MILO-98212 format. One line per field, with one value per atom (N, C-alpha, C, O, CB): residue number from 1; residue in three letters; atom name; x, y, z. Coordinates in steps of 0.001 Angstrom, whole numbers, plus 500000, padded with zeros to 6 digits. Glycine has a CB too. Layout:
<rs>
i: [NUM, ...]
aa: [ALA, ...]
at: [CA, ...]
xx: [X, ...]
yy: [Y, ...]
zz: [Z, ...]
</rs>
This chain:
<rs>
i: [1, 1, 1, 1, 1, 2, 2, 2, 2, 2, 3, 3, 3, 3, 3, 4, 4, 4, 4, 4, 5, 5, 5, 5, 5, 6, 6, 6, 6, 6, 7, 7, 7, 7, 7, 8, 8, 8, 8, 8, 9, 9, 9, 9, 9, 10, 10, 10, 10, 10, 11, 11, 11, 11, 11, 12, 12, 12, 12, 12, 13, 13, 13, 13, 13, 14, 14, 14, 14, 14, 15, 15, 15, 15, 15, 16, 16, 16, 16, 16, 17, 17, 17, 17, 17, 18, 18, 18, 18, 18, 19, 19, 19, 19, 19, 20, 20, 20, 20, 20, 21, 21, 21, 21, 21, 22, 22, 22, 22, 22, 23, 23, 23, 23, 23, 24, 24, 24, 24, 24, 25, 25, 25, 25, 25, 26, 26, 26, 26, 26, 27, 27, 27, 27, 27, 28, 28, 28, 28, 28, 29, 29, 29, 29, 29, 30, 30, 30, 30, 30, 31, 31, 31, 31, 31, 32, 32, 32, 32, 32, 33, 33, 33, 33, 33, 34, 34, 34, 34, 34, 35, 35, 35, 35, 35, 36, 36, 36, 36, 36, 37, 37, 37, 37, 37, 38, 38, 38, 38, 38, 39, 39, 39, 39, 39, 40, 40, 40, 40, 40, 41, 41, 41, 41, 41, 42, 42, 42, 42, 42, 43, 43, 43, 43, 43, 44, 44, 44, 44, 44, 45, 45, 45, 45, 45, 46, 46, 46, 46, 46, 47, 47, 47, 47, 47, 48, 48, 48, 48, 48, 49, 49, 49, 49, 49, 50, 50, 50, 50, 50, 51, 51, 51, 51, 51, 52, 52, 52, 52, 52, 53, 53, 53, 53, 53, 54, 54, 54, 54, 54, 55, 55, 55, 55, 55, 56, 56, 56, 56, 56, 57, 57, 57, 57, 57, 58, 58, 58, 58, 58, 59, 59, 59, 59, 59, 60, 60, 60, 60, 60, 61, 61, 61, 61, 61]
aa: [MET, MET, MET, MET, MET, LYS, LYS, LYS, LYS, LYS, ASP, ASP, ASP, ASP, ASP, ASP, ASP, ASP, ASP, ASP, GLU, GLU, GLU, GLU, GLU, GLN, GLN, GLN, GLN, GLN, SER, SER, SER, SER, SER, LEU, LEU, LEU, LEU, LEU, VAL, VAL, VAL, VAL, VAL, GLY, GLY, GLY, GLY, GLY, PHE, PHE, PHE, PHE, PHE, TYR, TYR, TYR, TYR, TYR, HIS, HIS, HIS, HIS, HIS, GLU, GLU, GLU, GLU, GLU, PRO, PRO, PRO, PRO, PRO, ASP, ASP, ASP, ASP, ASP, GLU, GLU, GLU, GLU, GLU, GLU, GLU, GLU, GLU, GLU, MET, MET, MET, MET, MET, VAL, VAL, VAL, VAL, VAL, LYS, LYS, LYS, LYS, LYS, GLU, GLU, GLU, GLU, GLU, TYR, TYR, TYR, TYR, TYR, GLY, GLY, GLY, GLY, GLY, LYS, LYS, LYS, LYS, LYS, TRP, TRP, TRP, TRP, TRP, PRO, PRO, PRO, PRO, PRO, LEU, LEU, LEU, LEU, LEU, GLU, GLU, GLU, GLU, GLU, ARG, ARG, ARG, ARG, ARG, ARG, ARG, ARG, ARG, ARG, ALA, ALA, ALA, ALA, ALA, ALA, ALA, ALA, ALA, ALA, TRP, TRP, TRP, TRP, TRP, LEU, LEU, LEU, LEU, LEU, PHE, PHE, PHE, PHE, PHE, ALA, ALA, ALA, ALA, ALA, GLY, GLY, GLY, GLY, GLY, LEU, LEU, LEU, LEU, LEU, LYS, LYS, LYS, LYS, LYS, MET, MET, MET, MET, MET, ARG, ARG, ARG, ARG, ARG, MET, MET, MET, MET, MET, LEU, LEU, LEU, LEU, LEU, LEU, LEU, LEU, LEU, LEU, PRO, PRO, PRO, PRO, PRO, LYS, LYS, LYS, LYS, LYS, GLU, GLU, GLU, GLU, GLU, VAL, VAL, VAL, VAL, VAL, ARG, ARG, ARG, ARG, ARG, ALA, ALA, ALA, ALA, ALA, LEU, LEU, LEU, LEU, LEU, GLN, GLN, GLN, GLN, GLN, ASP, ASP, ASP, ASP, ASP, GLN, GLN, GLN, GLN, GLN, PHE, PHE, PHE, PHE, PHE, ARG, ARG, ARG, ARG, ARG, ARG, ARG, ARG, ARG, ARG, GLY, GLY, GLY, GLY, GLY, GLU, GLU, GLU, GLU, GLU, ARG, ARG, ARG, ARG, ARG]
at: [N, CA, C, O, CB, N, CA, C, O, CB, N, CA, C, O, CB, N, CA, C, O, CB, N, CA, C, O, CB, N, CA, C, O, CB, N, CA, C, O, CB, N, CA, C, O, CB, N, CA, C, O, CB, N, CA, C, O, CB, N, CA, C, O, CB, N, CA, C, O, CB, N, CA, C, O, CB, N, CA, C, O, CB, N, CA, C, O, CB, N, CA, C, O, CB, N, CA, C, O, CB, N, CA, C, O, CB, N, CA, C, O, CB, N, CA, C, O, CB, N, CA, C, O, CB, N, CA, C, O, CB, N, CA, C, O, CB, N, CA, C, O, CB, N, CA, C, O, CB, N, CA, C, O, CB, N, CA, C, O, CB, N, CA, C, O, CB, N, CA, C, O, CB, N, CA, C, O, CB, N, CA, C, O, CB, N, CA, C, O, CB, N, CA, C, O, CB, N, CA, C, O, CB, N, CA, C, O, CB, N, CA, C, O, CB, N, CA, C, O, CB, N, CA, C, O, CB, N, CA, C, O, CB, N, CA, C, O, CB, N, CA, C, O, CB, N, CA, C, O, CB, N, CA, C, O, CB, N, CA, C, O, CB, N, CA, C, O, CB, N, CA, C, O, CB, N, CA, C, O, CB, N, CA, C, O, CB, N, CA, C, O, CB, N, CA, C, O, CB, N, CA, C, O, CB, N, CA, C, O, CB, N, CA, C, O, CB, N, CA, C, O, CB, N, CA, C, O, CB, N, CA, C, O, CB, N, CA, C, O, CB, N, CA, C, O, CB, N, CA, C, O, CB, N, CA, C, O, CB, N, CA, C, O, CB]
xx: [463108, 464069, 463796, 462865, 463795, 464582, 465167, 464112, 463701, 468099, 464104, 463886, 464209, 463412, 463077, 465934, 466480, 467525, 468137, 466747, 467003, 466982, 465876, 466182, 467681, 464476, 463112, 463486, 463288, 461577, 464046, 464074, 464906, 465003, 463606, 466207, 466470, 466167, 466671, 466456, 464966, 465140, 465677, 466663, 464065, 465580, 466205, 467147, 467230, 466324, 467894, 469230, 470749, 470411, 468723, 472035, 472336, 473918, 474225, 471305, 474807, 476189, 477581, 477575, 476431, 478609, 479198, 480374, 480680, 478832, 481010, 482469, 483832, 483710, 483156, 484911, 485682, 486884, 487367, 486120, 487279, 488525, 489142, 488870, 489550, 489951, 491022, 490220, 490775, 491680, 488969, 488830, 487962, 487248, 488106, 487561, 487883, 489479, 489634, 487972, 490373, 491765, 491414, 491547, 492926, 491159, 491559, 491409, 492184, 491459, 489703, 489287, 489836, 489918, 489494, 490294, 490923, 492218, 492108, 491287, 492988, 493498, 493086, 493792, 494166, 492458, 492218, 491983, 491333, 491398, 492439, 492616, 491266, 490806, 493896, 490326, 489122, 488774, 488137, 489361, 489168, 488370, 487862, 486702, 489268, 488933, 488595, 487142, 486132, 489530, 487605, 486350, 485374, 484385, 486511, 485379, 484258, 483433, 482259, 484473, 484336, 484321, 483705, 482862, 485398, 484154, 483430, 482498, 482501, 483755, 481551, 480480, 479873, 479760, 481001, 479665, 478891, 479146, 479556, 479204, 479525, 479647, 477724, 476843, 481420, 478189, 477429, 475728, 474656, 477839, 476450, 474983, 474098, 473075, 475955, 475060, 474234, 474104, 473346, 474424, 474749, 474159, 473328, 472314, 474860, 472953, 471192, 470536, 469951, 470516, 470683, 469672, 468989, 467846, 471149, 469807, 469991, 468826, 467760, 471466, 468734, 467502, 466175, 466271, 467553, 464820, 463237, 463191, 463644, 462431, 462070, 462058, 460923, 460205, 461497, 460046, 460313, 461067, 461840, 460067, 461705, 463914, 463687, 463408, 465713, 463674, 464928, 463930, 464583, 465385, 462444, 461627, 461366, 460924, 460657, 461912, 461753, 463006, 463179, 461390, 464069, 465429, 465488, 466481, 466759, 464161, 464106, 463765, 464359, 463210, 462495, 461845, 462957, 462969, 461035, 463916, 465030, 465480, 465195, 466538, 466201, 466831, 466494, 467170, 467000, 465045, 464112, 463200, 462224, 463611, 463572, 463502, 461842, 461139, 465184, 461884, 459923, 459836, 458757, 458956, 460651, 460255, 462070, 462279, 460242]
yy: [406813, 405895, 406184, 405929, 404205, 406567, 407029, 405507, 404389, 406578, 406243, 404771, 404100, 403372, 404563, 404278, 403141, 401602, 400604, 403551, 402636, 402244, 401661, 401049, 402408, 401698, 400584, 399034, 397934, 401321, 399311, 398432, 397977, 397537, 398423, 397876, 397041, 395521, 395203, 397617, 394283, 393899, 392581, 393028, 394041, 391712, 390003, 390398, 391624, 388611, 389892, 389023, 389666, 389634, 386015, 390083, 390949, 390745, 391405, 392250, 389703, 389950, 390330, 390332, 388730, 390606, 391205, 390813, 391355, 393039, 389498, 389659, 390436, 390647, 387630, 390741, 391857, 391246, 390114, 392567, 392815, 392313, 390763, 389602, 393498, 391273, 390215, 388464, 387410, 390964, 388577, 386682, 386710, 385747, 385624, 387144, 386897, 385838, 384710, 388506, 387028, 386397, 384926, 383793, 387626, 385099, 384427, 382665, 381716, 384967, 382920, 382014, 380592, 379461, 382664, 381695, 381814, 380857, 379779, 383597, 380857, 380267, 379365, 378541, 380618, 378701, 377204, 376086, 376300, 377089, 374920, 374195, 373723, 373468, 372928, 373533, 373418, 371908, 372214, 373100, 370654, 370188, 371154, 371238, 369464, 371998, 372357, 372930, 372735, 373201, 373658, 374267, 373767, 374475, 374968, 372821, 371966, 371113, 370808, 371387, 370659, 370330, 371637, 371256, 369633, 372610, 373247, 373732, 374743, 373676, 373832, 374988, 373185, 373127, 375549, 372301, 370590, 370768, 371843, 369071, 370850, 370847, 371770, 371709, 371771, 372533, 373812, 373372, 373230, 375218, 373310, 372222, 371067, 371154, 370700, 370214, 369371, 369597, 368868, 368492, 370865, 371430, 371905, 371704, 372385, 372706, 373707, 371998, 371500, 375159, 371660, 370263, 369821, 369432, 368400, 369989, 369414, 370364, 369747, 369407, 371266, 372633, 372062, 371354, 373634, 371851, 372112, 372688, 373781, 372649, 371317, 372860, 373554, 373431, 372008, 374487, 375202, 375706, 374760, 375167, 376486, 377043, 377020, 378162, 375727, 376271, 376333, 377293, 377827, 374119, 377508, 377458, 379214, 379939, 376338, 379692, 381057, 381374, 382374, 381410, 380543, 381236, 381325, 381801, 380355, 380750, 380732, 382651, 383549, 379510, 382520, 383692, 384838, 385899, 383705, 384195, 386032, 385762, 386844, 386375, 384913, 385040, 385859, 386492, 384056, 385626, 386907, 387427, 387593, 386559, 387750, 389246, 389780, 390653, 391406, 388607, 388509, 388568, 388187, 386332, 388913, 389298, 390658, 391253, 387079]
zz: [128587, 128588, 126778, 126013, 129552, 126691, 124657, 123818, 124128, 124190, 122903, 122129, 121182, 120589, 121840, 120746, 120891, 121872, 121491, 120240, 124082, 124207, 124888, 125911, 124156, 124536, 124650, 123950, 124468, 123619, 122702, 122189, 121860, 120714, 121657, 123097, 123827, 124484, 125561, 124267, 123440, 124846, 125722, 126308, 125185, 125958, 126444, 126605, 126689, 125550, 126685, 127699, 126070, 124887, 127887, 126460, 125859, 126687, 127680, 125903, 126050, 126115, 124748, 123517, 126785, 125791, 124453, 125514, 126576, 123664, 124742, 125854, 124893, 123686, 126473, 125564, 125359, 124471, 124440, 126779, 123529, 123004, 123615, 123310, 123319, 124463, 124991, 125242, 124932, 126743, 125804, 125707, 124699, 124979, 127158, 123758, 122355, 121669, 121200, 121900, 121984, 122172, 123099, 122638, 123099, 123855, 124160, 123915, 123798, 124935, 123922, 122872, 122629, 123107, 121772, 121153, 119819, 120338, 119755, 119222, 120909, 120999, 121591, 121009, 121139, 122365, 122382, 121464, 120440, 122936, 121717, 120287, 120419, 121532, 120022, 118935, 118199, 119509, 120517, 116037, 119368, 120881, 121707, 122110, 121882, 121978, 123156, 123403, 124079, 123500, 122551, 122016, 121482, 121290, 121288, 121213, 121342, 122284, 122074, 120759, 123621, 124207, 125809, 126622, 123803, 125863, 126153, 125748, 126449, 126395, 125064, 123698, 124641, 125865, 120878, 123959, 124443, 125285, 124847, 124087, 126947, 128178, 128816, 129673, 128471, 127509, 127936, 127893, 128483, 126739, 126767, 126105, 127492, 128172, 124553, 127353, 128817, 129623, 130264, 129385, 130362, 131786, 131202, 131870, 132801, 129900, 129907, 129949, 130911, 127751, 129288, 128862, 130793, 131032, 127871, 131574, 132759, 133009, 132999, 133586, 133162, 133056, 133059, 132056, 131527, 133559, 133416, 132653, 132312, 134273, 131950, 129908, 130288, 129296, 127527, 131451, 131950, 132279, 132132, 132292, 132674, 132941, 131635, 131269, 133755, 130773, 129275, 128099, 127202, 128323, 128086, 127452, 127547, 126656, 127883, 129285, 129683, 129268, 128571, 131159, 129651, 128595, 126999, 126448, 128811, 126127, 125193, 124850, 124254, 124913, 125622, 125742, 125626, 125003, 127066, 126493, 126964, 125850, 125338, 128491, 124621, 123666, 122505, 121694, 123425, 122698, 121224, 121247, 120514, 119977, 122272, 123910, 123550, 123042, 123609, 124195, 124051, 125873, 126326, 123058, 126662, 128225, 128432, 129490, 129722]
</rs>
């Protein structure tokens, strides 16, 4: 494994340009509703699962 590859930890997602363009076409209300729905779904997960997700986001796992 190269040195620069070792620094890549946690979860990483990079949407392609087409995805970003399509999302940008959505009205603000739809974007806000979509983000809020995702937040609500995440809050339904057990506390331990959310803590594990947060560790991945911070690159601790």
